[in-house]
HTML snippet that shows the backbone in 3Dmol.js (N, CA, C, O; Angstrom):
<script src="https://3Dmol.org/build/3Dmol-min.js"></script>
<div id="view" style="width:600px;height:400px;position:relative"></div>
<script>
const pdb = `
ATOM      1  N   UNK A   1      37.451  68.452-128.571  1.00  0.00           N
ATOM      2  CA  UNK A   1      38.510  70.057-129.567  1.00  0.00           C
ATOM      3  C   UNK A   1      37.661  71.479-128.963  1.00  0.00           C
ATOM      4  O   UNK A   1      36.541  71.902-129.249  1.00  0.00           O
ATOM      5  N   UNK A   2      38.669  71.985-128.048  1.00  0.00           N
ATOM      6  CA  UNK A   2      38.262  72.644-128.015  1.00  0.00           C
ATOM      7  C   UNK A   2      37.804  74.356-128.268  1.00  0.00           C
ATOM      8  O   UNK A   2      37.953  74.754-127.113  1.00  0.00           O
ATOM      9  N   UNK A   3      37.559  75.011-128.692  1.00  0.00           N
ATOM     10  CA  UNK A   3      36.680  75.943-129.319  1.00  0.00           C
ATOM     11  C   UNK A   3      37.009  77.684-128.087  1.00  0.00           C
ATOM     12  O   UNK A   3      36.592  77.678-126.929  1.00  0.00           O
ATOM     13  N   UNK A   4      37.732  78.863-128.645  1.00  0.00           N
ATOM     14  CA  UNK A   4      38.407  79.566-128.575  1.00  0.00           C
ATOM     15  C   UNK A   4      37.181  80.249-128.618  1.00  0.00           C
ATOM     16  O   UNK A   4      36.148  79.935-129.210  1.00  0.00           O
ATOM     17  N   UNK A   5      37.404  81.135-127.980  1.00  0.00           N
ATOM     18  CA  UNK A   5      35.934  82.241-127.749  1.00  0.00           C
ATOM     19  C   UNK A   5      36.425  83.295-127.232  1.00  0.00           C
ATOM     20  O   UNK A   5      35.719  83.964-126.478  1.00  0.00           O
ATOM     21  N   UNK A   6      37.896  83.722-127.555  1.00  0.00           N
ATOM     22  CA  UNK A   6      38.350  84.590-127.257  1.00  0.00           C
ATOM     23  C   UNK A   6      37.403  85.771-128.524  1.00  0.00           C
ATOM     24  O   UNK A   6      36.468  85.477-129.269  1.00  0.00           O
ATOM     25  N   UNK A   7      38.073  87.028-128.355  1.00  0.00           N
ATOM     26  CA  UNK A   7      38.000  88.045-129.193  1.00  0.00           C
ATOM     27  C   UNK A   7      39.272  88.466-129.894  1.00  0.00           C
ATOM     28  O   UNK A   7      39.088  89.216-130.853  1.00  0.00           O
ATOM     29  N   UNK A   8      40.053  88.263-129.721  1.00  0.00           N
ATOM     30  CA  UNK A   8      42.320  88.680-129.755  1.00  0.00           C
ATOM     31  C   UNK A   8      42.596  87.602-129.388  1.00  0.00           C
ATOM     32  O   UNK A   8      42.362  86.968-128.360  1.00  0.00           O
ATOM     33  N   UNK A   9      43.514  87.259-130.975  1.00  0.00           N
ATOM     34  CA  UNK A   9      43.868  86.084-129.938  1.00  0.00           C
ATOM     35  C   UNK A   9      44.792  86.359-129.120  1.00  0.00           C
ATOM     36  O   UNK A   9      44.567  87.357-128.436  1.00  0.00           O
ATOM     37  N   UNK A  10      45.538  85.954-128.981  1.00  0.00           N
ATOM     38  CA  UNK A  10      47.063  85.804-127.284  1.00  0.00           C
ATOM     39  C   UNK A  10      48.137  85.088-127.957  1.00  0.00           C
ATOM     40  O   UNK A  10      48.336  84.101-128.665  1.00  0.00           O
ATOM     41  N   UNK A  11      48.696  85.999-127.432  1.00  0.00           N
ATOM     42  CA  UNK A  11      50.305  85.608-126.905  1.00  0.00           C
ATOM     43  C   UNK A  11      51.266  85.692-125.769  1.00  0.00           C
ATOM     44  O   UNK A  11      51.226  86.550-124.887  1.00  0.00           O
ATOM     45  N   UNK A  12      52.533  84.281-125.912  1.00  0.00           N
ATOM     46  CA  UNK A  12      52.381  84.044-125.035  1.00  0.00           C
ATOM     47  C   UNK A  12      53.788  85.511-125.209  1.00  0.00           C
ATOM     48  O   UNK A  12      54.460  86.102-126.054  1.00  0.00           O
ATOM     49  N   UNK A  13      53.487  85.435-123.526  1.00  0.00           N
ATOM     50  CA  UNK A  13      53.485  86.731-122.786  1.00  0.00           C
ATOM     51  C   UNK A  13      55.385  86.068-121.420  1.00  0.00           C
ATOM     52  O   UNK A  13      56.162  86.940-121.031  1.00  0.00           O
ATOM     53  N   UNK A  14      55.517  85.181-121.200  1.00  0.00           N
ATOM     54  CA  UNK A  14      55.745  84.461-119.971  1.00  0.00           C
ATOM     55  C   UNK A  14      57.258  85.902-118.797  1.00  0.00           C
ATOM     56  O   UNK A  14      58.450  86.111-118.573  1.00  0.00           O
ATOM     57  N   UNK A  15      55.739  86.417-118.494  1.00  0.00           N
ATOM     58  CA  UNK A  15      57.082  87.448-117.866  1.00  0.00           C
ATOM     59  C   UNK A  15      56.053  87.698-116.403  1.00  0.00           C
ATOM     60  O   UNK A  15      54.824  87.639-116.363  1.00  0.00           O
ATOM     61  N   UNK A  16      56.709  87.898-115.620  1.00  0.00           N
ATOM     62  CA  UNK A  16      56.667  88.005-114.040  1.00  0.00           C
ATOM     63  C   UNK A  16      55.755  89.788-114.413  1.00  0.00           C
ATOM     64  O   UNK A  16      55.839  90.584-115.348  1.00  0.00           O
ATOM     65  N   UNK A  17      54.889  89.756-113.023  1.00  0.00           N
ATOM     66  CA  UNK A  17      54.094  90.870-113.116  1.00  0.00           C
ATOM     67  C   UNK A  17      53.875  90.890-111.412  1.00  0.00           C
ATOM     68  O   UNK A  17      54.407  90.176-110.562  1.00  0.00           O
ATOM     69  N   UNK A  18      52.874  91.999-111.259  1.00  0.00           N
ATOM     70  CA  UNK A  18      52.154  92.178-110.993  1.00  0.00           C
ATOM     71  C   UNK A  18      50.997  93.006-109.973  1.00  0.00           C
ATOM     72  O   UNK A  18      50.824  94.224-109.944  1.00  0.00           O
ATOM     73  N   UNK A  19      50.428  92.190-109.333  1.00  0.00           N
ATOM     74  CA  UNK A  19      48.400  92.664-108.973  1.00  0.00           C
ATOM     75  C   UNK A  19      48.405  93.392-107.933  1.00  0.00           C
ATOM     76  O   UNK A  19      48.457  93.195-106.719  1.00  0.00           O
ATOM     77  N   UNK A  20      48.309  94.696-108.949  1.00  0.00           N
ATOM     78  CA  UNK A  20      48.089  96.046-107.211  1.00  0.00           C
ATOM     79  C   UNK A  20      46.448  96.172-107.281  1.00  0.00           C
ATOM     80  O   UNK A  20      45.524  95.566-107.825  1.00  0.00           O
ATOM     81  N   UNK A  21      46.570  96.976-106.669  1.00  0.00           N
ATOM     82  CA  UNK A  21      45.074  96.828-105.034  1.00  0.00           C
ATOM     83  C   UNK A  21      45.787  98.498-104.824  1.00  0.00           C
ATOM     84  O   UNK A  21      46.135  98.487-103.643  1.00  0.00           O
ATOM     85  N   UNK A  22      46.204 100.080-105.491  1.00  0.00           N
ATOM     86  CA  UNK A  22      46.219 101.539-105.364  1.00  0.00           C
ATOM     87  C   UNK A  22      46.598 100.995-103.970  1.00  0.00           C
ATOM     88  O   UNK A  22      45.709 100.196-103.677  1.00  0.00           O
ATOM     89  N   UNK A  23      47.006 101.023-103.523  1.00  0.00           N
ATOM     90  CA  UNK A  23      47.352 101.073-101.826  1.00  0.00           C
ATOM     91  C   UNK A  23      47.017 100.433-100.971  1.00  0.00           C
ATOM     92  O   UNK A  23      47.858 100.073-100.147  1.00  0.00           O
ATOM     93  N   UNK A  24      45.674 100.049-100.840  1.00  0.00           N
ATOM     94  CA  UNK A  24      45.462  99.048-100.216  1.00  0.00           C
ATOM     95  C   UNK A  24      44.853  98.213 -99.056  1.00  0.00           C
ATOM     96  O   UNK A  24      43.962  98.093 -98.215  1.00  0.00           O
ATOM     97  N   UNK A  25      46.450  97.522 -99.859  1.00  0.00           N
ATOM     98  CA  UNK A  25      46.930  96.773 -99.522  1.00  0.00           C
ATOM     99  C   UNK A  25      47.958  95.922 -99.899  1.00  0.00           C
ATOM    100  O   UNK A  25      47.681  95.749-101.086  1.00  0.00           O
ATOM    101  N   UNK A  26      49.399  94.991 -99.586  1.00  0.00           N
ATOM    102  CA  UNK A  26      49.711  95.234-100.754  1.00  0.00           C
ATOM    103  C   UNK A  26      50.011  94.198-102.452  1.00  0.00           C
ATOM    104  O   UNK A  26      49.185  93.292-102.556  1.00  0.00           O
ATOM    105  N   UNK A  27      51.010  94.275-103.626  1.00  0.00           N
ATOM    106  CA  UNK A  27      51.010  93.246-103.999  1.00  0.00           C
ATOM    107  C   UNK A  27      51.011  92.124-104.026  1.00  0.00           C
ATOM    108  O   UNK A  27      51.610  91.593-103.091  1.00  0.00           O
ATOM    109  N   UNK A  28      50.426  91.283-104.976  1.00  0.00           N
ATOM    110  CA  UNK A  28      50.798  89.940-105.055  1.00  0.00           C
ATOM    111  C   UNK A  28      51.114  90.237-106.484  1.00  0.00           C
ATOM    112  O   UNK A  28      50.578  91.010-107.277  1.00  0.00           O
ATOM    113  N   UNK A  29      52.632  89.010-106.662  1.00  0.00           N
ATOM    114  CA  UNK A  29      53.203  88.680-107.474  1.00  0.00           C
ATOM    115  C   UNK A  29      52.340  87.422-108.760  1.00  0.00           C
ATOM    116  O   UNK A  29      51.324  86.735-108.662  1.00  0.00           O
ATOM    117  N   UNK A  30      53.236  87.588-109.742  1.00  0.00           N
ATOM    118  CA  UNK A  30      51.716  86.444-110.707  1.00  0.00           C
ATOM    119  C   UNK A  30      53.243  86.453-112.252  1.00  0.00           C
ATOM    120  O   UNK A  30      53.956  87.074-113.040  1.00  0.00           O
ATOM    121  N   UNK A  31      52.974  85.706-111.902  1.00  0.00           N
ATOM    122  CA  UNK A  31      52.813  85.413-114.168  1.00  0.00           C
ATOM    123  C   UNK A  31      52.439  85.325-114.985  1.00  0.00           C
ATOM    124  O   UNK A  31      51.646  84.435-115.291  1.00  0.00           O
ATOM    125  N   UNK A  32      52.794  86.111-115.628  1.00  0.00           N
ATOM    126  CA  UNK A  32      52.219  86.499-116.955  1.00  0.00           C
ATOM    127  C   UNK A  32      52.308  85.101-117.397  1.00  0.00           C
ATOM    128  O   UNK A  32      53.381  84.582-117.088  1.00  0.00           O
ATOM    129  N   UNK A  33      51.008  83.901-118.402  1.00  0.00           N
ATOM    130  CA  UNK A  33      51.375  83.681-119.279  1.00  0.00           C
ATOM    131  C   UNK A  33      50.685  83.557-120.838  1.00  0.00           C
ATOM    132  O   UNK A  33      50.862  82.568-121.550  1.00  0.00           O
ATOM    133  N   UNK A  34      50.204  84.252-121.074  1.00  0.00           N
ATOM    134  CA  UNK A  34      50.058  84.994-121.813  1.00  0.00           C
ATOM    135  C   UNK A  34      48.895  86.234-121.991  1.00  0.00           C
ATOM    136  O   UNK A  34      48.003  86.493-121.184  1.00  0.00           O
ATOM    137  N   UNK A  35      49.247  87.113-123.647  1.00  0.00           N
ATOM    138  CA  UNK A  35      47.773  87.794-123.569  1.00  0.00           C
ATOM    139  C   UNK A  35      47.257  88.525-125.004  1.00  0.00           C
ATOM    140  O   UNK A  35      47.877  88.408-126.060  1.00  0.00           O
ATOM    141  N   UNK A  36      46.017  89.295-124.852  1.00  0.00           N
ATOM    142  CA  UNK A  36      46.166  89.730-126.069  1.00  0.00           C
ATOM    143  C   UNK A  36      45.584  90.780-125.772  1.00  0.00           C
ATOM    144  O   UNK A  36      45.086  90.926-124.656  1.00  0.00           O
ATOM    145  N   UNK A  37      45.521  91.945-126.945  1.00  0.00           N
ATOM    146  CA  UNK A  37      45.194  93.622-126.130  1.00  0.00           C
ATOM    147  C   UNK A  37      43.625  93.158-125.302  1.00  0.00           C
ATOM    148  O   UNK A  37      43.191  93.965-124.479  1.00  0.00           O
ATOM    149  N   UNK A  38      43.100  92.301-125.472  1.00  0.00           N
ATOM    150  CA  UNK A  38      41.901  92.353-124.587  1.00  0.00           C
ATOM    151  C   UNK A  38      41.265  91.564-122.804  1.00  0.00           C
ATOM    152  O   UNK A  38      40.311  91.631-122.029  1.00  0.00           O
ATOM    153  N   UNK A  39      42.885  90.722-123.013  1.00  0.00           N
ATOM    154  CA  UNK A  39      42.877  90.216-121.715  1.00  0.00           C
ATOM    155  C   UNK A  39      44.224  88.876-121.635  1.00  0.00           C
ATOM    156  O   UNK A  39      44.705  88.419-122.672  1.00  0.00           O
ATOM    157  N   UNK A  40      44.715  88.355-120.094  1.00  0.00           N
ATOM    158  CA  UNK A  40      45.311  87.316-120.471  1.00  0.00           C
ATOM    159  C   UNK A  40      45.457  86.155-119.343  1.00  0.00           C
ATOM    160  O   UNK A  40      44.786  86.306-118.322  1.00  0.00           O
ATOM    161  N   UNK A  41      46.105  85.257-119.432  1.00  0.00           N
ATOM    162  CA  UNK A  41      46.422  84.047-118.304  1.00  0.00           C
ATOM    163  C   UNK A  41      47.440  84.818-117.972  1.00  0.00           C
ATOM    164  O   UNK A  41      48.350  85.362-118.598  1.00  0.00           O
ATOM    165  N   UNK A  42      46.844  84.713-115.953  1.00  0.00           N
ATOM    166  CA  UNK A  42      47.625  85.060-115.090  1.00  0.00           C
ATOM    167  C   UNK A  42      47.796  83.445-114.635  1.00  0.00           C
ATOM    168  O   UNK A  42      47.218  82.447-115.065  1.00  0.00           O
ATOM    169  N   UNK A  43      49.029  83.622-113.386  1.00  0.00           N
ATOM    170  CA  UNK A  43      49.532  82.537-112.697  1.00  0.00           C
ATOM    171  C   UNK A  43      50.641  82.900-110.935  1.00  0.00           C
ATOM    172  O   UNK A  43      51.834  83.148-110.757  1.00  0.00           O
ATOM    173  N   UNK A  44      49.256  82.720-109.831  1.00  0.00           N
ATOM    174  CA  UNK A  44      49.612  83.791-108.377  1.00  0.00           C
ATOM    175  C   UNK A  44      49.430  81.988-107.706  1.00  0.00           C
ATOM    176  O   UNK A  44      48.832  80.936-107.934  1.00  0.00           O
ATOM    177  N   UNK A  45      50.461  82.634-106.731  1.00  0.00           N
ATOM    178  CA  UNK A  45      50.344  80.995-106.385  1.00  0.00           C
ATOM    179  C   UNK A  45      49.233  80.677-105.132  1.00  0.00           C
ATOM    180  O   UNK A  45      49.006  79.518-104.785  1.00  0.00           O
ATOM    181  N   UNK A  46      48.454  82.052-104.387  1.00  0.00           N
ATOM    182  CA  UNK A  46      47.747  82.470-103.606  1.00  0.00           C
ATOM    183  C   UNK A  46      46.054  82.578-104.271  1.00  0.00           C
ATOM    184  O   UNK A  46      45.601  83.718-104.370  1.00  0.00           O
ATOM    185  N   UNK A  47      45.385  81.696-104.601  1.00  0.00           N
ATOM    186  CA  UNK A  47      44.296  81.858-105.416  1.00  0.00           C
ATOM    187  C   UNK A  47      43.272  83.182-105.462  1.00  0.00           C
ATOM    188  O   UNK A  47      42.846  84.129-106.124  1.00  0.00           O
ATOM    189  N   UNK A  48      43.237  82.416-104.145  1.00  0.00           N
ATOM    190  CA  UNK A  48      41.710  82.601-103.240  1.00  0.00           C
ATOM    191  C   UNK A  48      42.879  83.981-102.762  1.00  0.00           C
ATOM    192  O   UNK A  48      42.363  84.117-101.653  1.00  0.00           O
ATOM    193  N   UNK A  49      43.710  84.771-102.763  1.00  0.00           N
ATOM    194  CA  UNK A  49      43.312  86.099-102.437  1.00  0.00           C
ATOM    195  C   UNK A  49      43.401  86.883-102.532  1.00  0.00           C
ATOM    196  O   UNK A  49      43.763  87.763-101.752  1.00  0.00           O
ATOM    197  N   UNK A  50      42.820  86.908-104.518  1.00  0.00           N
ATOM    198  CA  UNK A  50      42.740  87.315-105.446  1.00  0.00           C
ATOM    199  C   UNK A  50      42.017  88.113-105.718  1.00  0.00           C
ATOM    200  O   UNK A  50      41.367  87.499-106.565  1.00  0.00           O
ATOM    201  N   UNK A  51      41.179  89.951-105.622  1.00  0.00           N
ATOM    202  CA  UNK A  51      39.277  89.657-106.271  1.00  0.00           C
ATOM    203  C   UNK A  51      39.095  89.889-107.033  1.00  0.00           C
ATOM    204  O   UNK A  51      40.043  90.012-107.808  1.00  0.00           O
ATOM    205  N   UNK A  52      37.953  90.118-107.440  1.00  0.00           N
ATOM    206  CA  UNK A  52      37.346  89.728-108.543  1.00  0.00           C
ATOM    207  C   UNK A  52      37.701  91.149-109.757  1.00  0.00           C
ATOM    208  O   UNK A  52      37.209  91.193-110.884  1.00  0.00           O
ATOM    209  N   UNK A  53      38.543  92.087-109.243  1.00  0.00           N
ATOM    210  CA  UNK A  53      39.425  93.042-109.798  1.00  0.00           C
ATOM    211  C   UNK A  53      40.383  93.647-109.282  1.00  0.00           C
ATOM    212  O   UNK A  53      40.486  93.688-108.056  1.00  0.00           O
ATOM    213  N   UNK A  54      41.300  94.255-110.113  1.00  0.00           N
ATOM    214  CA  UNK A  54      43.323  95.086-109.923  1.00  0.00           C
ATOM    215  C   UNK A  54      43.425  95.212-110.969  1.00  0.00           C
ATOM    216  O   UNK A  54      42.946  94.901-112.059  1.00  0.00           O
ATOM    217  N   UNK A  55      44.485  95.982-110.295  1.00  0.00           N
ATOM    218  CA  UNK A  55      45.639  96.695-111.632  1.00  0.00           C
ATOM    219  C   UNK A  55      46.711  95.567-111.430  1.00  0.00           C
ATOM    220  O   UNK A  55      47.150  94.914-110.483  1.00  0.00           O
ATOM    221  N   UNK A  56      47.019  95.700-113.454  1.00  0.00           N
ATOM    222  CA  UNK A  56      47.796  94.307-113.176  1.00  0.00           C
ATOM    223  C   UNK A  56      49.046  94.963-114.092  1.00  0.00           C
ATOM    224  O   UNK A  56      49.000  95.564-115.166  1.00  0.00           O
ATOM    225  N   UNK A  57      49.790  94.727-113.529  1.00  0.00           N
ATOM    226  CA  UNK A  57      51.258  95.440-113.576  1.00  0.00           C
ATOM    227  C   UNK A  57      52.616  94.878-114.246  1.00  0.00           C
ATOM    228  O   UNK A  57      53.432  94.279-113.545  1.00  0.00           O
ATOM    229  N   UNK A  58      52.848  95.104-115.726  1.00  0.00           N
ATOM    230  CA  UNK A  58      54.034  93.916-115.707  1.00  0.00           C
ATOM    231  C   UNK A  58      54.947  94.499-116.457  1.00  0.00           C
ATOM    232  O   UNK A  58      55.076  93.530-117.204  1.00  0.00           O
ATOM    233  N   UNK A  59      55.748  95.330-116.920  1.00  0.00           N
ATOM    234  CA  UNK A  59      56.702  96.048-116.437  1.00  0.00           C
ATOM    235  C   UNK A  59      57.080  97.250-117.360  1.00  0.00           C
ATOM    236  O   UNK A  59      56.727  97.218-118.538  1.00  0.00           O
ATOM    237  N   UNK A  60      57.643  98.093-116.967  1.00  0.00           N
ATOM    238  CA  UNK A  60      58.278  99.580-117.254  1.00  0.00           C
ATOM    239  C   UNK A  60      57.723  99.820-118.764  1.00  0.00           C
ATOM    240  O   UNK A  60      57.700 100.973-119.194  1.00  0.00           O
ATOM    241  N   UNK A  61      57.339  98.890-119.456  1.00  0.00           N
ATOM    242  CA  UNK A  61      57.566  98.912-120.605  1.00  0.00           C
ATOM    243  C   UNK A  61      55.367  99.035-121.135  1.00  0.00           C
ATOM    244  O   UNK A  61      54.671  99.653-121.939  1.00  0.00           O
ATOM    245  N   UNK A  62      55.178  97.994-120.024  1.00  0.00           N
ATOM    246  CA  UNK A  62      52.792  98.307-120.376  1.00  0.00           C
ATOM    247  C   UNK A  62      52.972  99.309-118.659  1.00  0.00           C
ATOM    248  O   UNK A  62      53.380  99.620-117.540  1.00  0.00           O
ATOM    249  N   UNK A  63      52.290  99.334-119.759  1.00  0.00           N
ATOM    250  CA  UNK A  63      50.671 100.927-119.355  1.00  0.00           C
ATOM    251  C   UNK A  63      50.350 100.217-118.088  1.00  0.00           C
ATOM    252  O   UNK A  63      49.157  99.997-118.294  1.00  0.00           O
ATOM    253  N   UNK A  64      50.553  99.804-117.136  1.00  0.00           N
ATOM    254  CA  UNK A  64      48.939  99.199-115.753  1.00  0.00           C
ATOM    255  C   UNK A  64      47.978  99.048-116.343  1.00  0.00           C
ATOM    256  O   UNK A  64      47.694 100.060-116.984  1.00  0.00           O
ATOM    257  N   UNK A  65      47.349  98.319-116.451  1.00  0.00           N
ATOM    258  CA  UNK A  65      45.925  97.829-116.559  1.00  0.00           C
ATOM    259  C   UNK A  65      44.999  96.973-115.637  1.00  0.00           C
ATOM    260  O   UNK A  65      45.103  95.818-115.224  1.00  0.00           O
ATOM    261  N   UNK A  66      43.833  98.175-115.418  1.00  0.00           N
ATOM    262  CA  UNK A  66      42.840  97.573-114.770  1.00  0.00           C
ATOM    263  C   UNK A  66      42.242  96.244-115.318  1.00  0.00           C
ATOM    264  O   UNK A  66      42.025  96.155-116.526  1.00  0.00           O
ATOM    265  N   UNK A  67      41.982  95.267-114.528  1.00  0.00           N
ATOM    266  CA  UNK A  67      41.593  93.336-114.599  1.00  0.00           C
ATOM    267  C   UNK A  67      40.768  92.757-113.836  1.00  0.00           C
ATOM    268  O   UNK A  67      41.057  92.455-112.678  1.00  0.00           O
ATOM    269  N   UNK A  68      39.162  92.425-114.597  1.00  0.00           N
ATOM    270  CA  UNK A  68      37.743  91.825-114.060  1.00  0.00           C
ATOM    271  C   UNK A  68      38.092  90.503-114.452  1.00  0.00           C
ATOM    272  O   UNK A  68      38.249  90.366-115.665  1.00  0.00           O
ATOM    273  N   UNK A  69      38.340  88.955-113.364  1.00  0.00           N
ATOM    274  CA  UNK A  69      39.172  88.241-113.368  1.00  0.00           C
ATOM    275  C   UNK A  69      37.218  87.371-114.228  1.00  0.00           C
ATOM    276  O   UNK A  69      36.096  87.344-113.724  1.00  0.00           O
ATOM    277  N   UNK A  70      37.692  86.877-115.506  1.00  0.00           N
ATOM    278  CA  UNK A  70      37.098  86.105-115.865  1.00  0.00           C
ATOM    279  C   UNK A  70      37.007  84.026-115.616  1.00  0.00           C
ATOM    280  O   UNK A  70      36.185  83.493-116.362  1.00  0.00           O
ATOM    281  N   UNK A  71      37.526  83.388-114.985  1.00  0.00           N
ATOM    282  CA  UNK A  71      38.101  82.378-114.789  1.00  0.00           C
ATOM    283  C   UNK A  71      39.058  82.163-113.886  1.00  0.00           C
ATOM    284  O   UNK A  71      39.932  82.991-113.632  1.00  0.00           O
ATOM    285  N   UNK A  72      38.954  81.021-113.334  1.00  0.00           N
ATOM    286  CA  UNK A  72      39.332  80.583-112.367  1.00  0.00           C
ATOM    287  C   UNK A  72      39.624  78.565-111.871  1.00  0.00           C
ATOM    288  O   UNK A  72      38.744  77.936-111.284  1.00  0.00           O
ATOM    289  N   UNK A  73      41.066  77.887-112.302  1.00  0.00           N
ATOM    290  CA  UNK A  73      41.661  76.829-112.671  1.00  0.00           C
ATOM    291  C   UNK A  73      42.668  76.533-111.362  1.00  0.00           C
ATOM    292  O   UNK A  73      43.864  76.307-111.545  1.00  0.00           O
ATOM    293  N   UNK A  74      42.248  76.549-110.420  1.00  0.00           N
ATOM    294  CA  UNK A  74      43.135  76.924-109.742  1.00  0.00           C
ATOM    295  C   UNK A  74      43.984  76.742-109.659  1.00  0.00           C
ATOM    296  O   UNK A  74      44.167  75.564-109.351  1.00  0.00           O
ATOM    297  N   UNK A  75      45.756  77.899-109.878  1.00  0.00           N
ATOM    298  CA  UNK A  75      46.962  78.782-109.381  1.00  0.00           C
ATOM    299  C   UNK A  75      46.754  80.286-111.199  1.00  0.00           C
ATOM    300  O   UNK A  75      47.349  81.350-111.367  1.00  0.00           O
ATOM    301  N   UNK A  76      45.733  79.619-112.067  1.00  0.00           N
ATOM    302  CA  UNK A  76      45.056  79.858-113.405  1.00  0.00           C
ATOM    303  C   UNK A  76      44.088  81.337-112.905  1.00  0.00           C
ATOM    304  O   UNK A  76      43.152  81.584-112.145  1.00  0.00           O
ATOM    305  N   UNK A  77      44.583  81.746-113.434  1.00  0.00           N
ATOM    306  CA  UNK A  77      42.916  82.959-114.136  1.00  0.00           C
ATOM    307  C   UNK A  77      43.082  83.736-115.630  1.00  0.00           C
ATOM    308  O   UNK A  77      43.896  84.361-116.309  1.00  0.00           O
ATOM    309  N   UNK A  78      42.053  83.358-115.627  1.00  0.00           N
ATOM    310  CA  UNK A  78      41.931  84.915-117.004  1.00  0.00           C
ATOM    311  C   UNK A  78      41.307  85.451-116.971  1.00  0.00           C
ATOM    312  O   UNK A  78      40.110  85.394-117.251  1.00  0.00           O
ATOM    313  N   UNK A  79      42.320  86.597-116.386  1.00  0.00           N
ATOM    314  CA  UNK A  79      40.871  88.012-117.080  1.00  0.00           C
ATOM    315  C   UNK A  79      40.890  88.938-118.431  1.00  0.00           C
ATOM    316  O   UNK A  79      41.587  88.804-119.438  1.00  0.00           O
ATOM    317  N   UNK A  80      39.479  90.336-117.993  1.00  0.00           N
ATOM    318  CA  UNK A  80      40.028  90.835-119.208  1.00  0.00           C
ATOM    319  C   UNK A  80      40.655  92.183-118.503  1.00  0.00           C
ATOM    320  O   UNK A  80      40.415  92.583-117.364  1.00  0.00           O
ATOM    321  N   UNK A  81      41.457  92.730-119.412  1.00  0.00           N
ATOM    322  CA  UNK A  81      40.884  94.334-119.627  1.00  0.00           C
ATOM    323  C   UNK A  81      39.787  95.058-119.492  1.00  0.00           C
ATOM    324  O   UNK A  81      38.710  94.724-119.986  1.00  0.00           O
ATOM    325  N   UNK A  82      40.014  96.358-118.652  1.00  0.00           N
ATOM    326  CA  UNK A  82      38.630  96.826-118.514  1.00  0.00           C
ATOM    327  C   UNK A  82      39.576  98.521-119.246  1.00  0.00           C
ATOM    328  O   UNK A  82      40.546  99.233-118.987  1.00  0.00           O
ATOM    329  N   UNK A  83      38.023  98.358-120.620  1.00  0.00           N
ATOM    330  CA  UNK A  83      38.410 100.234-121.492  1.00  0.00           C
ATOM    331  C   UNK A  83      39.019 100.853-120.070  1.00  0.00           C
ATOM    332  O   UNK A  83      39.423 102.015-120.026  1.00  0.00           O
TER     333      UNK A  83
END
`;
const viewer = $3Dmol.createViewer("view");
viewer.addModel(pdb, "pdb");
viewer.setStyle({}, {cartoon: {color: "spectrum"}});
viewer.zoomTo();
viewer.render();
</script>
């Protein structure tokens, strides 16, 4: 049995997003699998190119969120939204 250590429940999102670096380098496309008020699970093609912090941009309707990577598993990453 897996223990859920999240502080907020996640909801399926399945939307396209991008990792932005404030113009310091090119954006990286991603797929947002699920998200909550405090974080998200994303998938990228080249996870080794993703730094520990970045800005996640999901849609025109959601504000960009500063993120910190909290876990990495192959192409998927768990990120926490910074306040």
